[in-house]
SEGU-231667 format. One line per field, with one value per residue: residue in three letters; x, y, z of N, C-alpha, C, O, CB in turn. Coordinates in nm, 3 decimals. Glycine has a CB too. Layout:
<pts>
residuo (ALA  ...) $
n_px (X  ...) $
n_py (Y  ...) $
n_pz (Z  ...) $
ca_px (X  ...) $
ca_py (Y  ...) $
ca_pz (Z  ...) $
c_px (X  ...) $
c_py (Y  ...) $
c_pz (Z  ...) $
o_px (X  ...) $
o_py (Y  ...) $
o_pz (Z  ...) $
cb_px (X  ...) $
cb_py (Y  ...) $
cb_pz (Z  ...) $
</pts>
This chain:
<pts>
residuo (MET  ASN  LYS  ILE  LYS  ILE  SER  ASP  TRP  ALA  ILE  ARG  ALA  GLY  LYS  THR  PHE  ALA  GLN  ALA  PHE  LEU  GLY  VAL  LEU  ILE  PRO  GLU  LEU  VAL  SER  MET  LEU  GLY  SER  GLY  PHE  PRO  ASP  LEU  THR  ALA  VAL  GLN  ILE  ILE  MET  ALA  PRO  ALA  LEU  SER  ALA  ALA  LEU  ALA  ALA  GLY  ILE  SER  ALA  VAL  TRP  ASN  ILE  CYS  LEU  GLU  LYS  LYS  ASN  SER  GLY  SER  ASN  GLN  ILE  LYS  GLY  GLN) $
n_px (-0.128  -0.058  -0.206  -0.035  0.146  -0.029  -0.132  0.102  0.159  -0.065  -0.022  0.212  0.112  -0.081  0.079  0.220  0.007  -0.072  0.161  0.183  -0.062  -0.050  0.176  0.087  -0.141  -0.063  0.115  -0.077  -0.273  -0.121  -0.061  -0.320  -0.396  -0.220  -0.273  -0.536  -0.827  -1.120  -1.327  -1.310  -1.440  -1.455  -1.452  -1.332  -1.078  -0.983  -1.004  -0.811  -0.548  -0.616  -0.668  -0.417  -0.264  -0.387  -0.318  -0.037  -0.021  -0.137  0.047  0.268  0.177  0.140  0.402  0.536  0.405  0.477  0.758  0.767  0.653  0.842  1.071  0.986  0.948  1.209  1.325  1.193  1.285  1.558  1.539  1.467) $
n_py (-2.102  -2.082  -2.069  -1.954  -1.786  -1.596  -1.474  -1.365  -1.175  -1.015  -0.915  -0.764  -0.578  -0.455  -0.334  -0.156  0.002  0.123  0.269  0.442  0.575  0.714  0.860  1.038  1.152  1.279  1.506  1.643  1.706  1.868  2.085  2.174  2.252  2.461  2.652  2.620  2.481  2.559  2.480  2.210  1.890  1.645  1.392  1.431  1.506  1.271  1.091  1.148  1.071  0.803  0.701  0.738  0.571  0.325  0.288  0.268  0.037  -0.151  -0.152  -0.248  -0.506  -0.628  -0.615  -0.782  -1.026  -1.075  -1.099  -1.326  -1.521  -1.518  -1.605  -1.858  -1.985  -1.996  -2.162  -2.402  -2.472  -2.513  -2.730  -2.941) $
n_pz (-0.608  -0.269  0.062  0.253  0.114  0.003  0.233  0.328  0.128  0.166  0.423  0.382  0.196  0.355  0.553  0.391  0.304  0.549  0.614  0.391  0.406  0.654  0.597  0.406  0.520  0.764  0.694  0.546  0.737  0.906  0.737  0.697  0.953  0.988  0.779  0.709  0.561  0.496  0.321  0.271  0.332  0.597  0.486  0.236  0.320  0.431  0.217  0.015  0.120  0.163  -0.094  -0.211  -0.046  -0.097  -0.364  -0.339  -0.179  -0.350  -0.564  -0.425  -0.353  -0.608  -0.703  -0.516  -0.564  -0.830  -0.801  -0.637  -0.804  -1.009  -0.871  -0.782  -1.024  -1.132  -0.946  -0.992  -1.244  -1.195  -1.025  -1.189) $
ca_px (-0.092  -0.105  -0.258  0.074  0.198  -0.130  -0.137  0.227  0.138  -0.166  0.043  0.300  0.028  -0.142  0.181  0.246  -0.109  -0.066  0.271  0.150  -0.175  0.000  0.273  0.016  -0.238  -0.001  0.148  -0.199  -0.334  -0.035  -0.082  -0.456  -0.398  -0.142  -0.335  -0.680  -0.905  -1.256  -1.424  -1.294  -1.511  -1.371  -1.441  -1.231  -0.948  -0.943  -1.002  -0.687  -0.446  -0.662  -0.646  -0.272  -0.219  -0.437  -0.234  0.093  -0.037  -0.160  0.175  0.351  0.126  0.171  0.547  0.573  0.352  0.563  0.887  0.748  0.635  0.970  1.160  0.939  0.971  1.350  1.355  1.140  1.374  1.681  1.511  1.441) $
ca_py (-2.016  -2.138  -1.972  -1.886  -1.678  -1.491  -1.398  -1.287  -1.058  -0.929  -0.846  -0.661  -0.472  -0.383  -0.247  -0.048  0.091  0.202  0.364  0.544  0.653  0.808  0.948  1.142  1.216  1.366  1.637  1.712  1.763  1.976  2.203  2.221  2.323  2.583  2.752  2.597  2.457  2.553  2.424  2.065  1.810  1.542  1.280  1.468  1.507  1.131  1.015  1.169  0.978  0.664  0.663  0.727  0.452  0.208  0.273  0.219  -0.102  -0.232  -0.165  -0.336  -0.642  -0.679  -0.632  -0.900  -1.143  -1.098  -1.149  -1.462  -1.608  -1.526  -1.689  -1.997  -2.038  -2.026  -2.277  -2.522  -2.505  -2.565  -2.859  -3.045) $
ca_pz (-0.496  -0.143  0.158  0.325  0.030  -0.010  0.358  0.334  0.042  0.228  0.536  0.326  0.138  0.467  0.612  0.295  0.311  0.673  0.603  0.292  0.457  0.754  0.532  0.332  0.607  0.865  0.638  0.505  0.857  0.953  0.652  0.721  1.081  0.973  0.692  0.712  0.439  0.548  0.228  0.260  0.432  0.659  0.392  0.136  0.386  0.451  0.092  -0.061  0.166  0.147  -0.233  -0.230  0.025  -0.169  -0.483  -0.295  -0.135  -0.470  -0.634  -0.341  -0.365  -0.742  -0.709  -0.439  -0.634  -0.947  -0.753  -0.588  -0.920  -1.078  -0.791  -0.781  -1.159  -1.149  -0.859  -1.056  -1.356  -1.137  -0.963  -1.289) $
c_px (-0.143  -0.142  -0.148  0.126  0.099  -0.136  -0.010  0.214  0.038  -0.106  0.133  0.220  -0.038  -0.045  0.211  0.132  -0.100  0.045  0.239  0.038  -0.128  0.099  0.209  -0.077  -0.173  0.042  0.025  -0.268  -0.252  -0.056  -0.222  -0.464  -0.323  -0.213  -0.486  -0.741  -1.051  -1.357  -1.412  -1.372  -1.415  -1.351  -1.335  -1.091  -0.895  -0.926  -0.871  -0.576  -0.487  -0.640  -0.497  -0.218  -0.266  -0.354  -0.097  0.085  -0.060  -0.032  0.266  0.307  0.162  0.320  0.589  0.522  0.440  0.699  0.875  0.730  0.766  1.064  1.115  0.958  1.115  1.390  1.307  1.232  1.502  1.659  1.491  1.565) $
c_py (-2.079  -2.028  -1.892  -1.768  -1.564  -1.409  -1.314  -1.161  -0.962  -0.850  -0.734  -0.545  -0.389  -0.288  -0.129  0.052  0.181  0.308  0.477  0.634  0.757  0.907  1.060  1.220  1.316  1.501  1.717  1.778  1.880  2.102  2.260  2.301  2.455  2.690  2.739  2.580  2.446  2.487  2.272  1.994  1.706  1.424  1.310  1.466  1.365  1.057  1.032  1.076  0.832  0.616  0.647  0.600  0.325  0.182  0.217  0.072  -0.195  -0.256  -0.260  -0.481  -0.703  -0.705  -0.761  -1.029  -1.176  -1.153  -1.294  -1.560  -1.626  -1.619  -1.834  -2.062  -2.076  -2.145  -2.407  -2.568  -2.567  -2.705  -2.971  -3.111) $
c_pz (-0.367  -0.045  0.227  0.243  0.017  0.119  0.375  0.248  0.106  0.345  0.485  0.268  0.248  0.534  0.520  0.297  0.433  0.664  0.506  0.341  0.557  0.694  0.453  0.425  0.703  0.807  0.594  0.625  0.912  0.870  0.673  0.851  1.073  0.892  0.686  0.574  0.478  0.453  0.213  0.371  0.488  0.564  0.286  0.196  0.403  0.319  0.013  -0.011  0.149  0.004  -0.264  -0.166  -0.045  -0.295  -0.445  -0.251  -0.253  -0.548  -0.556  -0.355  -0.500  -0.754  -0.636  -0.504  -0.754  -0.905  -0.707  -0.704  -0.996  -1.004  -0.790  -0.918  -1.180  -1.061  -0.923  -1.169  -1.302  -1.078  -1.063  -1.337) $
o_px (-0.258  -0.112  -0.166  0.147  0.137  -0.146  -0.016  0.255  0.057  -0.137  0.130  0.256  -0.050  -0.080  0.227  0.155  -0.119  0.024  0.263  0.041  -0.162  0.104  0.270  -0.091  -0.225  0.007  0.021  -0.314  -0.307  -0.067  -0.241  -0.530  -0.357  -0.215  -0.556  -0.710  -1.103  -1.462  -1.497  -1.368  -1.307  -1.244  -1.256  -0.995  -0.775  -0.841  -0.826  -0.514  -0.403  -0.597  -0.457  -0.135  -0.191  -0.324  -0.047  0.174  -0.008  -0.006  0.334  0.391  0.209  0.361  0.668  0.591  0.473  0.749  0.963  0.786  0.797  1.130  1.199  0.984  1.142  1.480  1.372  1.254  1.551  1.750  1.497  1.559) $
o_py (-2.125  -1.910  -1.774  -1.660  -1.447  -1.287  -1.204  -1.052  -0.840  -0.732  -0.623  -0.429  -0.267  -0.175  -0.016  0.173  0.303  0.423  0.594  0.755  0.874  1.022  1.166  1.342  1.426  1.605  1.839  1.891  1.978  2.212  2.381  2.404  2.550  2.806  2.836  2.655  2.335  2.442  2.211  2.035  1.682  1.363  1.222  1.428  1.342  0.969  0.936  1.008  0.747  0.503  0.554  0.531  0.227  0.068  0.126  -0.007  -0.307  -0.367  -0.344  -0.570  -0.816  -0.807  -0.839  -1.131  -1.293  -1.246  -1.376  -1.670  -1.736  -1.704  -1.924  -2.182  -2.179  -2.221  -2.511  -2.687  -2.664  -2.788  -3.088  -3.200) $
o_pz (-0.359  -0.066  0.255  0.299  0.020  0.114  0.431  0.291  0.099  0.363  0.537  0.287  0.235  0.568  0.566  0.291  0.422  0.704  0.536  0.320  0.546  0.735  0.435  0.411  0.722  0.864  0.603  0.616  0.960  0.924  0.666  0.858  1.142  0.932  0.660  0.482  0.493  0.498  0.148  0.487  0.433  0.563  0.251  0.128  0.390  0.309  -0.049  -0.093  0.123  -0.017  -0.333  -0.225  -0.052  -0.327  -0.512  -0.283  -0.255  -0.593  -0.616  -0.367  -0.507  -0.810  -0.689  -0.500  -0.776  -0.969  -0.734  -0.701  -1.042  -1.065  -0.796  -0.926  -1.241  -1.098  -0.909  -1.187  -1.359  -1.081  -1.025  -1.422) $
cb_px (-0.149  0.001  -0.341  0.189  0.234  -0.268  -0.155  0.348  0.087  -0.286  0.125  0.391  -0.079  -0.195  0.310  0.265  -0.240  -0.042  0.398  0.111  -0.280  0.066  0.361  -0.065  -0.314  0.120  0.241  -0.296  -0.350  0.113  -0.061  -0.554  -0.338  -0.011  -0.278  -0.747  -0.857  -1.303  -1.408  -1.146  -1.637  -1.433  -1.577  -1.261  -0.958  -1.045  -1.118  -0.641  -0.413  -0.812  -0.708  -0.201  -0.270  -0.585  -0.219  0.146  -0.154  -0.263  0.244  0.344  -0.025  0.125  0.619  0.518  0.205  0.581  0.940  0.627  0.527  1.034  1.167  0.790  0.930  1.436  1.290  0.999  1.405  1.734  1.390  1.369) $
cb_py (-1.871  -2.230  -2.044  -1.985  -1.732  -1.551  -1.492  -1.372  -1.103  -1.014  -0.946  -0.722  -0.534  -0.480  -0.327  -0.104  0.010  0.110  0.293  0.479  0.561  0.733  0.868  1.080  1.111  1.297  1.621  1.614  1.655  1.934  2.168  2.102  2.237  2.552  2.742  2.710  2.326  2.691  2.489  2.026  1.741  1.494  1.253  1.607  1.578  1.059  1.057  1.315  1.005  0.652  0.767  0.850  0.454  0.226  0.409  0.305  -0.113  -0.165  -0.027  -0.293  -0.645  -0.578  -0.510  -0.890  -1.118  -0.968  -1.062  -1.468  -1.551  -1.387  -1.636  -2.004  -1.936  -1.902  -2.259  -2.497  -2.378  -2.471  -2.847  -2.989) $
cb_pz (-0.514  -0.083  0.262  0.355  -0.109  -0.043  0.478  0.287  -0.098  0.277  0.622  0.217  0.045  0.568  0.640  0.154  0.314  0.794  0.559  0.159  0.521  0.870  0.442  0.215  0.686  0.926  0.520  0.436  0.965  0.949  0.505  0.725  1.191  0.908  0.553  0.780  0.365  0.579  0.094  0.266  0.371  0.791  0.325  0.079  0.523  0.538  0.004  -0.051  0.310  0.185  -0.326  -0.172  0.169  -0.207  -0.554  -0.180  -0.036  -0.560  -0.652  -0.194  -0.344  -0.852  -0.647  -0.298  -0.679  -1.026  -0.640  -0.495  -1.014  -1.092  -0.649  -0.741  -1.264  -1.116  -0.720  -1.109  -1.442  -1.029  -0.876  -1.405) $
</pts>
């Protein structure tokens, strides 16, 4: 693996993390402001979207790595 591909995967995973984090955090904050969750701490409010976003980013990174390996493997066979 070269540095360019790893940074490309990292950028994609980072973007996926940000999108998933905001996609989970914003509705959670809206529902909290509407009905209120007085027993939840700020850490609990942030951890749920962070865990969801980390899972989405991890899946995105693994998917992109697998696709890249598959594509590079098929290119090597064609080049021989």
